[in-house]
N, C-alpha and C positions, 0 to 999 in steps of 0.2 A: 182347426189350422195347424200349421206347422207348428210346432216349438223352436225356439234358439238357446243357446246356451246362456244363462245372466254369469257375468263376467263381473259384476260387483261385488267387489271384495265386503264381507261382513265387516263394520269394526267395533260392533259389540254383540256377545251373545251370552247366553246365561244356561249355555250347554254342558253338561255334565255326562260324564261314561255312565255313570249309574242309570241314567234315561235310556240311555242308546240300547243296555243290554232286554233280551226278551224276557219275562218275568219266568216263564217255562224251560227258556235256554240251558242243556242239560250242565252247564259251565257255574251254573251256581248252586246246584249240588254239590258239584266237585270241589267249588272254592269252601263251600260248610264243612267238608271233609276236611279239606286242607289247612284252615282256620283252626279248627280244635285239634288237632295235629298238631301245629307251631306254640297252639298255646301250653302244651303239654308240654314242650320243651323251651320255653321261656327263662325259667333258671338257669339254665344249660347253657343260653343265648348269654346272659348276664355274665355267666363267670367267664366267658371268653374273652371279654374285651377289659380294655383298663376303662379306670372309671374317671378318666378326665382325657382330656385331646380333644384333636378334630375329631367328630362323627363321623363316621364311616357308614359306607351302603349296608343297611339294616342284614342280618343274616334270612330272615323271613323273605326279605324280596328277594335273594338268591335260591334259596329254595323252592320258592314259587315257580321263580325264573326256569330252573330245571325240569321242574311240573309241566313249562309248557312246553319247553323244548321236545320232551318227549310226547306228550298228548300231539304237536302239531309236527314233527317229521323234522325237525330244523339240525342240522347236520352243526353247526358251529356257535358259538357263543357270538363270534362276530357278527354273523348273519340271525342273529335273533337280536342283538343291540339295534342292529340296521333296524330291523322289520319294529322295534318297539316303537323307534320315531312317528311310526304312521298307522298302526294297528292301534285302535282304541281299546278292542276287547281285552290287550295283554294289559294296556294301561288300568285300565277296571281291575284287572285280575289281581295287579300290584299294588294296586290304591294308588295311584299315581295321578296328578291333574293332567286335564286334557293339554294344555300349554307345555307340560313338564318336560325337559332333555330327555332321553333317553341316558341311561350312565353308561361308560365305558368300558370296551370288553376286556379289559387289562383286569378291570376289577374281582371279574372271575380270578384269574391267575397269581390276582396279590392276594387272595382270602382262600385258595384252596388247601392251603397247607394249615392254614389254621381251623379249617374243615377238618380235616385227615386229620390233625394233632388231636382233636377234640372227638373225635370218632362220628361224625355227626348224622352222616351216612347212616351209621348201624342204629342211631338213636330214631330218627326220623323211620327207619322201616320198621324199627319197634313198637313206634308211636301208633302208626299206620295198622300193623297188626292187631294192637290193643283196643284202636277204635271196632275192628273186626269182629274182635269179643266180646264187647261192650252190648254191641247189638246179636249177640248171640247167633253168628253168623260163621261160626269155626266149630268143626269137629274136632274134638279133645282124642278120639277113638280111633278112627280109622286117617290112613295116610299114603298119599303115595308119593315115590322117588322117582328122578331121571339125573339125567344128565348131559351138555351136548359141545359143542365146539365154536369157538368165537374168534375167527378171524383176529391175529395182534395188527398194530401197525408198523409192521415191517418187511418187509422182500425177499426173496428166496436169495437175492444179491447179497443180504448185509450179512445170512449166516454161512461163517468165514471158519477157521479151522481154529480151537482155542490155542494153540501156541504159537499159533501163526496170523495177524491177522491179516497180513497182506499176502498167504499164502494161496494155493490152489493157482486152478488155471488162471493166464493174464487175461484181462477183457479185450475185446475185438474192436476196433474204431472207435472213434473220437466222440466228445459230446462229454453228457454230465452222467447219459445213462447207457454207457457204453454195452454192447452184449457183452454175454457170459453164458457158452457152451460147457452144462453139467455133465455131459453126456460120458461114461465110464469113473466118473468119482464118485468116492463111495463117502457120502456123508450121512450122520449121526447126529443126535444129541448129548452123544459121548465123549466125541472128539470135536464137534461144531458148536457155534453158539451166534447169535444174533447180534451185532454190532449198532442196531439200534435200537433194540429192546433186548438183551441180556436173557429176560427174565421169561419169553415165549420160549417156546417148545415146538418143535417139529412134529404134527401129528394128522391124522387122516381118520375119517372116521367107516372104511373100508378099505375090502382090498382093490375095489375100481376106483375108488374116488383120489387125487391127486392129496399129496401132502401140504402142509403150510405151519406155517408158524402162526402157532393159536394160544388160547387159555380155554383152559375147563369153567362152564358155567353150570352149575347145580341148584337144583331147589328141592324142596318141601313142599307139597300140595297136600290140604285138608281135601277129603272128600264129600265134606258138605255142600258147597257153594264154590269148591276150584280156586279156594284162594292161596295164595303162596306165605306158609308161615317161617319159612328161613331158605336163607340163599348163601351160596359161598362160590367165591371166585378162588380155582387152584392152580398150576402149571399142569399142562397137557400130559400127565404121565399115564403108562398103561393101567393103573390102577385106580385110578385117582377118582373113578366113579362111584365104585363102591365103596373105597376108603373115607371120600367124605360124608358120602350118605349114611353110614354110620357115625359119622360123628355130627351130624344134623341130627339124629332120634340123640344122641347124648346129649343135646343141648334142651330137648322138650325138657316139659318138669316131670319128675316122677309118679309114676299111678301103682298103684296095688293091682289093679282089673287092666289084663290082658289087651292088646289093642292092633291093627293090621298094619301091615305096611306093605305097599301093592310095585311091582315095579317090571321093566321087559325082561326078554331074554338073559341079556346082560348083564344081572344080578343073580341069575341060578347059580349062583358058584356055592361052595362048600364054606368057604368063610365068610362071605355074607350071611347067607342062612343062620350057620352057627352065631353069629355074632347077632342077627335080629334076635333068637328067640333067648339068648344070653341077657339080652338088656327089655326080656319082656313084649316082644314083638312078634306077629306068627305071619311069617313071609307067604305073603299073596303074591307070587313074581311069575311071569311066566314060565312056561319049561321048556327047556332048551336040549331037545332030545338026538339032535342031530349030528350023530356017530361019536355020542357021550349019554351016559343016565345024568338024569336031572338030580340035582339037589333035594328036589322037592318031590312027594311021590304024593299017591291016592289019601293019607292020613289029612292032606291038606285039601287037594284038590276037591276030593269029595263033598265038600261041606257048598251049599249056594252060596257063603260069605267070599269066597276065589272068584266065584266067574262075576258078581257086583265089582267085588277089588280091581278085578281086568279090564270090565269096561267102562269105568269110570276113570282110569288112572291115566285112559288114552286122553284125555283132557288136560295133562300136564303141558302138553302140545300147546296147547293156545298162547299162554306167557310164553314161550320160549319161540312162537312164533312174533307175535306182536313186541316184545322186546327185539325181535332180526329185521322185521320191517318196519313197522311203524316208528318203533324210538331208534332205528337206527344202527341195531348192535348187530349186523351181521359181520360188520366188521369195526373194531373199536379203535375210538379217538384218539387213546392216549397212551402213553407210553408206561411198562411197570405195572405188575400185579396192584401196586396200593391203589393207585387214581382209579385203574378200572373196574376194582371191588368198587371202590363207593360208586362211581358210575351206575355197577350194575343193581346194586343195593337200591339206590334210585330210583331207577325204571320199573323195578319189580315193585318198588311199591307204589307206584304211580302206578302201575298195572291194577294192583291192590286197592287204589281209591278210583277209580274207574269200575269195577267191579261193586265196590261198598255203593258207591253214587248209582249205579243200577239197581244195586238190591233194595235201596231206600225208598226207588220208585216206584216201585212195584206194591198190588195192594194187599194187605197185612193178610 
């Protein structure tokens, strides 16, 4: 027979969020890794808050919320708090009761400066990498580097002359979003600056691609399990990719044994190759022989390890792609390098957590 909806409201129930999540759900393995990381940061969290006063939303809840927003492609903090009211999986992940109300979205805003001041994103990312090292998932000898452009939260119309914020051709038409014709107007980072995000720089990925206000995201990946071991967000200058790559190599622990670092053709420059060798790294970069001579020769490319590095280094595009699509980083959501850098580190840590949880599930 045809069933009908039961409109009788349940007056009393013993339901808990723990009983609703399947025992083999991947979110359980992810939560184990996240909680292990947060336990390592417990002492830092204690030093961030006063001993007296009104209790705040725990920092563990805010960081777990950031993990959920990255995994489930939630664009804004306000949208997350709205979903938290009715998503029981989210409440289980945050250790909240079934009937507990969601905290206000302004909680993120009011606590963001505290988290930035204590470099919580850096500490969280480092703790995630440490979890991977404890499981022996991370190689200490073979690495890959790469960079990408992340579009800033600023429009072309905000890119105005530095000496006169109201200069340039006047907009045509009415309304708050009037048309502006940039044809024939010379604009560069040396003479212009965004009034919305002054730290953003106009940049483009190639000659046939439109220039946009952007930041440059950089990654250092180990080649064993394709885990991110270091990240950085910088202004999008023409030399940021190679300069920041050397900075990331400097942050690695020193070793007497020689190591390798792979990169695409953009890293085939004399300065980068010489910088790698002076730091004890063999540069396994792709040769760029288009109307020029490559900075690496047969003494490097004749070894089988160069071909292996070039094959594995392409996996660094996977975290970049995940950050831009799933985590919603194709267009950044904050103003200023400081806030966007913290977000970049957090979503990179989330990517590592997903990789660690996947590797944990594989048979030994």
